C-alpha positions as CSV (number, residue, x, y, z in Angstrom):
1,M,0.0,0.0,0.0
2,H,2.8,2.4,0.9
3,K,4.5,1.6,-2.4
4,M,1.4,2.3,-4.3
5,L,0.9,5.6,-2.6
6,I,4.5,6.7,-3.1
7,T,4.3,5.6,-6.7
8,A,1.0,7.7,-7.1
9,V,2.5,10.8,-5.5
10,A,5.5,10.5,-7.9
11,I,3.2,10.3,-10.9
12,M,1.3,13.3,-9.7
13,I,4.4,15.3,-9.2
14,S,5.6,14.3,-12.7
15,V,2.4,15.2,-14.3
16,A,2.3,18.5,-12.7
17,A,5.8,19.3,-13.8
18,I,5.0,18.4,-17.4
19,A,1.7,20.4,-17.3
20,Q,3.7,23.5,-16.6
21,K,5.4,25.2,-19.4
22,Q,8.3,27.4,-18.2
23,L,8.5,30.8,-19.9
24,V,11.4,32.4,-18.2
25,W,13.4,31.9,-15.0
26,F,15.7,34.2,-13.0
27,D,18.8,34.0,-11.0
28,V,21.0,36.4,-9.0
29,G,24.6,36.0,-7.9
30,L,27.7,37.5,-6.5
31,K,31.0,37.6,-8.7
32,A,34.6,38.3,-8.4
33,Q,37.4,38.2,-11.0
34,Y,41.2,38.4,-10.9
35,G,43.7,38.4,-13.6
36,A,46.0,40.3,-15.9
37,T,45.1,43.8,-16.9
38,G,46.7,46.4,-19.1
39,L,46.4,49.4,-21.6
40,F,47.5,48.0,-25.0
41,N,49.0,50.5,-27.4
42,S,50.8,49.2,-30.6
43,A,53.2,52.2,-30.5
44,I,54.4,51.3,-27.0
45,A,54.5,47.6,-27.9
46,D,56.8,48.5,-30.9
47,S,59.0,50.9,-28.9
48,P,62.5,50.0,-28.1
49,D,62.5,52.5,-25.1
50,V,59.5,51.0,-23.2
51,D,58.3,47.5,-22.3
52,Y,55.1,46.3,-20.9
53,I,55.0,44.6,-17.6
54,I,52.3,42.1,-16.8
55,S,50.1,43.8,-14.4
56,K,47.2,42.6,-12.4
57,G,43.6,43.8,-11.4
58,Y,40.5,42.6,-9.9
59,S,36.7,43.2,-9.8
60,F,33.8,42.4,-7.7
61,G,30.0,42.8,-7.8
62,G,26.7,41.0,-8.6
63,K,24.7,39.5,-11.4
64,V,21.2,39.2,-12.5
65,G,20.2,36.4,-15.0
66,I,17.1,36.3,-17.3
67,N,17.0,32.9,-18.7
68,F,15.0,31.1,-21.5
69,G,15.9,27.3,-21.2
70,Y,19.6,27.0,-21.7
71,N,19.8,30.5,-23.1
72,G,19.8,33.9,-21.4
73,L,20.9,37.4,-20.6
74,A,23.6,37.9,-17.9
75,I,23.7,41.5,-16.4
76,D,26.8,42.1,-14.3
77,I,27.6,45.2,-12.4
78,M,31.2,45.3,-11.1
79,T,33.6,47.6,-9.5
80,S,36.9,47.2,-11.1
81,T,40.5,48.2,-10.1
82,A,43.2,47.8,-12.6
83,T,47.0,48.6,-13.2
84,Q,49.3,48.9,-16.0
85,E,53.0,49.0,-15.3
86,F,55.8,50.0,-17.8
87,D,59.5,49.4,-17.8
88,N,61.7,52.1,-19.1
89,V,64.4,50.0,-20.7
90,M,67.1,52.7,-20.5
91,D,66.5,53.6,-16.8
92,N,67.6,50.9,-14.4
93,E,67.9,53.1,-11.4
94,N,64.4,54.4,-10.8
95,S,61.1,52.6,-10.3
96,N,58.7,51.5,-13.0
97,P,56.1,54.1,-14.1
98,K,52.4,52.9,-13.7
99,V,48.7,53.8,-14.4
100,D,46.2,52.7,-11.9
101,Y,42.5,53.2,-13.0
102,K,39.2,52.3,-11.4
103,S,35.9,52.0,-13.0
104,L,32.2,50.8,-12.6
105,D,31.5,48.1,-15.3
106,L,28.2,47.1,-16.8
107,Y,28.1,43.8,-18.7
108,L,25.4,42.7,-21.1
109,L,26.2,39.2,-22.0
110,Y,24.4,36.5,-23.9
111,R,24.9,33.2,-22.0
112,N,24.5,29.7,-23.1
113,A,24.5,27.3,-20.1
114,K,24.3,23.5,-20.8
115,N,25.8,20.3,-19.4
116,L,27.0,22.1,-16.3
117,G,29.0,24.5,-18.3
118,Y,28.5,27.9,-20.0
119,F,29.7,30.2,-22.9
120,E,29.2,34.0,-22.8
121,I,29.7,36.8,-25.1
122,G,28.7,40.4,-25.3
123,P,29.7,44.0,-24.6
124,K,31.0,45.7,-21.4
125,F,30.4,49.5,-20.8
126,S,33.0,50.9,-18.3
127,F,32.4,54.2,-16.5
128,V,36.0,55.5,-15.3
129,N,35.9,56.8,-11.8
130,S,39.6,57.8,-11.4
131,V,43.0,57.4,-13.1
132,E,46.5,57.9,-11.3
133,Y,49.8,58.0,-12.9
134,T,53.0,57.2,-10.8
135,D,56.3,58.3,-12.5
136,E,59.7,56.8,-12.3
137,L,60.5,58.8,-9.1
138,G,57.4,57.2,-7.3
139,S,55.5,60.5,-7.5
140,A,51.8,60.0,-8.2
141,R,49.3,62.5,-9.6
142,N,45.7,62.4,-10.8
143,V,45.3,62.2,-14.5
144,D,41.5,61.9,-15.0
145,A,41.5,64.5,-17.8
146,D,43.8,62.4,-19.8
147,Y,41.3,59.7,-20.1
148,N,38.0,59.2,-21.5
149,T,35.1,58.9,-19.0
150,N,33.8,55.8,-20.6
151,F,34.7,53.1,-23.1
152,I,33.3,49.9,-24.5
153,S,34.9,46.4,-24.6
154,G,34.1,43.1,-26.1
155,V,33.8,40.1,-23.7
156,V,34.1,36.4,-24.2
157,G,34.0,33.8,-21.4
158,F,33.4,30.2,-20.6
159,G,33.5,27.9,-17.5
160,A,31.7,25.2,-15.6
161,N,29.8,24.5,-12.5
162,V,32.1,23.5,-9.5
163,I,29.5,23.6,-6.7
164,G,25.8,22.5,-7.1
165,T,24.2,20.9,-10.1
166,D,20.8,22.7,-10.5
167,G,19.3,26.1,-10.9
168,A,18.5,26.7,-7.1
169,F,22.3,27.2,-6.1
170,S,25.4,26.8,-8.0
171,G,29.2,28.0,-7.9
172,I,30.8,28.6,-11.3
173,L,34.5,29.0,-12.1
174,G,35.6,30.3,-15.5
175,L,37.8,32.3,-17.8
176,R,36.9,35.8,-19.2
177,F,38.8,37.8,-21.8
178,E,38.0,41.4,-22.5
179,Y,39.3,43.9,-25.2
180,G,38.6,47.6,-25.4
181,F,37.1,48.7,-28.7
182,T,37.4,52.4,-27.9
183,D,40.3,54.6,-27.1
184,A,40.8,55.0,-23.3
185,V,42.9,58.0,-23.9
186,S,41.3,61.5,-24.3
187,D,42.4,64.0,-26.8
188,V,44.0,65.9,-23.9
189,G,45.9,62.8,-23.0
190,A,47.0,62.2,-26.6
191,E,48.7,65.6,-26.5
192,A,50.4,64.7,-23.3
193,A,51.7,61.3,-24.8
194,A,49.5,59.3,-22.2
195,P,49.8,56.6,-21.0
196,V,53.6,56.7,-20.9
197,Y,54.0,60.4,-21.1
198,N,57.0,60.0,-23.4
199,P,56.5,61.6,-26.9
200,A,59.4,59.7,-28.4
201,V,57.4,56.6,-28.2
202,Y,55.0,57.9,-30.9
203,V,57.5,58.9,-33.5
204,D,55.3,57.0,-36.1
205,G,52.1,58.7,-35.0
206,L,49.6,58.2,-32.1
207,Q,47.9,54.9,-31.7
208,S,44.7,53.9,-29.8
209,T,45.1,52.8,-26.3
210,N,42.8,49.8,-25.5
211,P,42.1,48.3,-22.1
212,I,42.4,44.5,-21.8
213,F,41.7,41.8,-19.3
214,A,42.3,38.1,-19.1
215,G,41.6,36.1,-15.9
216,L,39.6,34.0,-13.8
217,V,36.0,34.8,-12.7
218,F,34.0,33.0,-9.9
219,E,30.3,33.4,-9.4
220,I,27.8,32.1,-6.8
221,N,24.4,31.9,-8.1
222,W,20.8,31.5,-6.6
223,G,17.8,30.6,-8.6
224,I,14.9,32.9,-7.7
225,G,12.0,31.4,-9.6
226,A,10.3,31.1,-13.0
227,F,7.1,32.4,-14.8
228,A,5.2,29.4,-16.0
229,V,1.9,28.7,-17.7
230,A,-0.2,25.7,-17.8
231,Q,-0.1,24.0,-21.3
232,C,-3.9,24.1,-21.4
233,G,-3.8,27.8,-21.2
234,G,-4.2,30.4,-18.5
235,R,-2.3,33.2,-17.0
236,P,1.4,33.0,-16.3
237,K,2.3,32.7,-12.7
238,F,5.5,33.2,-10.9
239,I,7.0,30.0,-9.1
240,M,9.5,30.2,-6.5
241,F,12.3,27.8,-6.7
Protein backbone atom coordinates (compact mmCIF):
# COMPACT_ATOMS: atom_id res chain seq x y z
CA MET A 1 0.00 0.00 0.00
CA HIS A 2 2.78 2.39 0.91
CA LYS A 3 4.60 1.62 -2.34
CA MET A 4 1.44 2.30 -4.35
CA LEU A 5 0.92 5.61 -2.52
CA ILE A 6 4.52 6.68 -3.13
CA THR A 7 4.22 5.71 -6.79
CA ALA A 8 0.98 7.67 -7.16
CA VAL A 9 2.50 10.78 -5.56
CA ALA A 10 5.54 10.52 -7.84
CA ILE A 11 3.29 10.24 -10.89
CA MET A 12 1.23 13.27 -9.82
CA ILE A 13 4.39 15.34 -9.30
CA SER A 14 5.71 14.33 -12.72
CA VAL A 15 2.40 15.17 -14.41
CA ALA A 16 2.26 18.54 -12.65
CA ALA A 17 5.78 19.31 -13.80
CA ILE A 18 4.97 18.37 -17.38
CA ALA A 19 1.73 20.37 -17.28
CA GLN A 20 3.65 23.54 -16.54
CA LYS A 21 5.42 25.25 -19.41
CA GLN A 22 8.30 27.38 -18.17
CA LEU A 23 8.50 30.76 -19.92
CA VAL A 24 11.44 32.45 -18.24
CA TRP A 25 13.46 31.90 -15.08
CA PHE A 26 15.65 34.22 -13.04
CA ASP A 27 18.78 33.95 -10.96
CA VAL A 28 21.00 36.35 -9.02
CA GLY A 29 24.61 36.01 -7.96
CA LEU A 30 27.78 37.43 -6.49
CA LYS A 31 30.89 37.64 -8.68
CA ALA A 32 34.61 38.24 -8.39
CA GLN A 33 37.36 38.16 -11.00
CA TYR A 34 41.13 38.45 -10.93
CA GLY A 35 43.75 38.41 -13.64
CA ALA A 36 46.04 40.28 -15.99
CA THR A 37 45.05 43.83 -16.91
CA GLY A 38 46.59 46.38 -19.22
CA LEU A 39 46.41 49.34 -21.58
CA PHE A 40 47.51 48.02 -24.95
CA ASN A 41 48.97 50.52 -27.42
CA SER A 42 50.75 49.21 -30.52
CA ALA A 43 53.21 52.16 -30.49
CA ILE A 44 54.32 51.25 -26.97
CA ALA A 45 54.54 47.57 -27.89
CA ASP A 46 56.83 48.43 -30.82
CA SER A 47 58.96 50.96 -28.95
CA PRO A 48 62.56 50.00 -28.03
CA ASP A 49 62.45 52.45 -25.10
CA VAL A 50 59.47 51.05 -23.17
CA ASP A 51 58.39 47.50 -22.33
CA TYR A 52 55.11 46.28 -20.93
CA ILE A 53 55.09 44.61 -17.52
CA ILE A 54 52.32 42.10 -16.91
CA SER A 55 50.04 43.81 -14.40
CA LYS A 56 47.09 42.61 -12.35
CA GLY A 57 43.63 43.79 -11.43
CA TYR A 58 40.44 42.62 -9.80
CA SER A 59 36.68 43.20 -9.85
CA PHE A 60 33.74 42.31 -7.66
CA GLY A 61 30.01 42.83 -7.88
CA GLY A 62 26.72 41.13 -8.66
CA LYS A 63 24.73 39.52 -11.45
CA VAL A 64 21.12 39.14 -12.57
CA GLY A 65 20.25 36.39 -15.02
CA ILE A 66 17.17 36.34 -17.28
CA ASN A 67 17.00 32.88 -18.80
CA PHE A 68 14.97 31.06 -21.43
CA GLY A 69 15.83 27.40 -21.11
CA TYR A 70 19.57 27.07 -21.70
CA ASN A 71 19.89 30.57 -23.18
CA GLY A 72 19.72 33.88 -21.41
CA LEU A 73 20.98 37.36 -20.67
CA ALA A 74 23.49 37.89 -17.86
CA ILE A 75 23.66 41.44 -16.48
CA ASP A 76 26.77 42.05 -14.36
CA ILE A 77 27.55 45.21 -12.41
CA MET A 78 31.10 45.22 -11.08
CA THR A 79 33.57 47.60 -9.48
CA SER A 80 37.02 47.22 -11.04
CA THR A 81 40.55 48.19 -10.09
CA ALA A 82 43.29 47.75 -12.71
CA THR A 83 46.95 48.60 -13.24
CA GLN A 84 49.33 48.92 -16.16
CA GLU A 85 53.02 49.03 -15.28
CA PHE A 86 55.79 49.93 -17.72
CA ASP A 87 59.53 49.28 -17.85
CA ASN A 88 61.70 52.13 -19.08
CA VAL A 89 64.41 50.06 -20.71
CA MET A 90 67.06 52.78 -20.57
CA ASP A 91 66.42 53.60 -16.89
CA ASN A 92 67.57 50.90 -14.46
CA GLU A 93 67.91 53.15 -11.42
CA ASN A 94 64.38 54.41 -10.83
CA SER A 95 61.14 52.57 -10.24
CA ASN A 96 58.76 51.56 -13.02
CA PRO A 97 56.03 54.04 -13.98
CA LYS A 98 52.44 52.80 -13.84
CA VAL A 99 48.82 53.76 -14.42
CA ASP A 100 46.14 52.77 -11.89
CA TYR A 101 42.52 53.13 -12.95
CA LYS A 102 39.17 52.36 -11.34
CA SER A 103 35.82 51.95 -13.06
CA LEU A 104 32.24 50.82 -12.69
CA ASP A 105 31.51 48.16 -15.32
CA LEU A 106 28.20 47.06 -16.79
CA TYR A 107 28.17 43.75 -18.68
CA LEU A 108 25.32 42.71 -21.00
CA LEU A 109 26.17 39.15 -22.03
CA TYR A 110 24.40 36.46 -23.96
CA ARG A 111 24.93 33.21 -22.05
CA ASN A 112 24.37 29.62 -23.07
CA ALA A 113 24.47 27.23 -20.11
CA LYS A 114 24.24 23.51 -20.75
CA ASN A 115 25.74 20.29 -19.37
CA LEU A 116 26.99 22.13 -16.24
CA GLY A 117 29.05 24.54 -18.37
CA TYR A 118 28.53 27.92 -19.97
CA PHE A 119 29.66 30.18 -22.79
CA GLU A 120 29.13 33.96 -22.76
CA ILE A 121 29.72 36.81 -25.19
CA GLY A 122 28.73 40.47 -25.36
CA PRO A 123 29.71 44.07 -24.59
CA LYS A 124 31.01 45.73 -21.44
CA PHE A 125 30.42 49.43 -20.73
CA SER A 126 33.00 50.95 -18.40
CA PHE A 127 32.51 54.23 -16.54
CA VAL A 128 35.88 55.48 -15.31
CA ASN A 129 35.97 56.77 -11.73
CA SER A 130 39.62 57.76 -11.38
CA VAL A 131 43.02 57.41 -13.04
CA GLU A 132 46.38 57.90 -11.32
CA TYR A 133 49.84 58.00 -12.88
CA THR A 134 52.98 57.21 -10.87
CA ASP A 135 56.25 58.29 -12.50
CA GLU A 136 59.76 56.80 -12.29
CA LEU A 137 60.48 58.70 -9.07
CA GLY A 138 57.40 57.31 -7.34
CA SER A 139 55.46 60.57 -7.50
CA ALA A 140 51.74 60.00 -8.11
CA ARG A 141 49.27 62.42 -9.65
CA ASN A 142 45.67 62.39 -10.80
CA VAL A 143 45.34 62.24 -14.60
CA ASP A 144 41.54 61.91 -15.01
CA ALA A 145 41.50 64.55 -17.75
CA ASP A 146 43.90 62.45 -19.85
CA TYR A 147 41.39 59.60 -20.12
CA ASN A 148 37.90 59.27 -21.51
CA THR A 149 35.12 58.92 -18.96
CA ASN A 150 33.82 55.71 -20.55
CA PHE A 151 34.77 53.03 -23.05
CA ILE A 152 33.31 49.87 -24.56
CA SER A 153 34.89 46.41 -24.56
CA GLY A 154 34.07 43.06 -26.10
CA VAL A 155 33.84 40.11 -23.70
CA VAL A 156 34.14 36.35 -24.23
CA GLY A 157 34.04 33.82 -21.41
CA PHE A 158 33.42 30.17 -20.59
CA GLY A 159 33.49 27.90 -17.56
CA ALA A 160 31.77 25.15 -15.59
CA ASN A 161 29.85 24.45 -12.40
CA VAL A 162 32.12 23.49 -9.53
CA ILE A 163 29.45 23.63 -6.79
CA GLY A 164 25.87 22.46 -7.17
CA THR A 165 24.16 20.88 -10.14
CA ASP A 166 20.80 22.66 -10.42
CA GLY A 167 19.31 26.11 -10.86
CA ALA A 168 18.60 26.63 -7.16
CA PHE A 169 22.25 27.11 -6.16
CA SER A 170 25.53 26.84 -8.02
CA GLY A 171 29.14 27.95 -7.89
CA ILE A 172 30.78 28.59 -11.27
CA LEU A 173 34.44 29.01 -12.16
CA GLY A 174 35.46 30.30 -15.54
CA LEU A 175 37.80 32.30 -17.74
CA ARG A 176 36.99 35.74 -19.12
CA PHE A 177 38.74 37.74 -21.86
CA GLU A 178 38.07 41.43 -22.57
CA TYR A 179 39.37 43.85 -25.19
CA GLY A 180 38.53 47.56 -25.38
CA PHE A 181 37.09 48.66 -28.73
CA THR A 182 37.31 52.37 -27.98
CA ASP A 183 40.31 54.53 -27.07
CA ALA A 184 40.75 54.99 -23.32
CA VAL A 185 42.97 58.07 -23.77
CA SER A 186 41.30 61.44 -24.36
CA ASP A 187 42.43 64.13 -26.80
CA VAL A 188 44.07 65.94 -23.88
CA GLY A 189 45.91 62.77 -22.92
CA ALA A 190 47.04 62.15 -26.49
CA GLU A 191 48.68 65.58 -26.55
CA ALA A 192 50.45 64.70 -23.29
CA ALA A 193 51.61 61.32 -24.73
CA ALA A 194 49.58 59.24 -22.26
CA PRO A 195 49.78 56.59 -20.99
CA VAL A 196 53.62 56.61 -20.85
CA TYR A 197 54.03 60.41 -21.13
CA ASN A 198 56.99 59.96 -23.45
CA PRO A 199 56.50 61.62 -26.88
CA ALA A 200 59.46 59.68 -28.33
CA VAL A 201 57.33 56.52 -28.23
CA TYR A 202 54.94 57.97 -30.83
CA VAL A 203 57.47 58.86 -33.53
CA ASP A 204 55.33 57.00 -36.08
CA GLY A 205 52.10 58.66 -34.92
CA LEU A 206 49.54 58.28 -32.14
CA GLN A 207 47.85 54.92 -31.66
CA SER A 208 44.72 53.88 -29.79
CA THR A 209 45.09 52.73 -26.18
CA ASN A 210 42.80 49.76 -25.52
CA PRO A 211 42.06 48.34 -22.04
CA ILE A 212 42.41 44.56 -21.80
CA PHE A 213 41.73 41.84 -19.24
CA ALA A 214 42.32 38.08 -19.12
CA GLY A 215 41.70 36.09 -15.97
CA LEU A 216 39.55 33.97 -13.69
CA VAL A 217 35.97 34.73 -12.75
CA PHE A 218 34.01 33.03 -9.96
CA GLU A 219 30.33 33.43 -9.29
CA ILE A 220 27.83 32.07 -6.78
CA ASN A 221 24.26 31.92 -8.13
CA TRP A 222 20.88 31.49 -6.53
CA GLY A 223 17.80 30.64 -8.56
CA ILE A 224 14.86 32.91 -7.69
CA GLY A 225 11.99 31.41 -9.65
CA ALA A 226 10.24 31.19 -12.99
CA PHE A 227 7.17 32.39 -14.81
CA ALA A 228 5.19 29.39 -16.04
CA VAL A 229 1.81 28.75 -17.65
CA ALA A 230 -0.29 25.61 -17.87
CA GLN A 231 -0.09 23.98 -21.28
CA CYS A 232 -3.89 24.02 -21.49
CA GLY A 233 -3.85 27.81 -21.22
CA GLY A 234 -4.21 30.35 -18.47
CA ARG A 235 -2.29 33.25 -17.05
CA PRO A 236 1.43 32.95 -16.37
CA LYS A 237 2.30 32.68 -12.70
CA PHE A 238 5.55 33.11 -10.83
CA ILE A 239 6.83 29.96 -9.14
CA MET A 240 9.57 30.28 -6.51
CA PHE A 241 12.36 27.70 -6.63
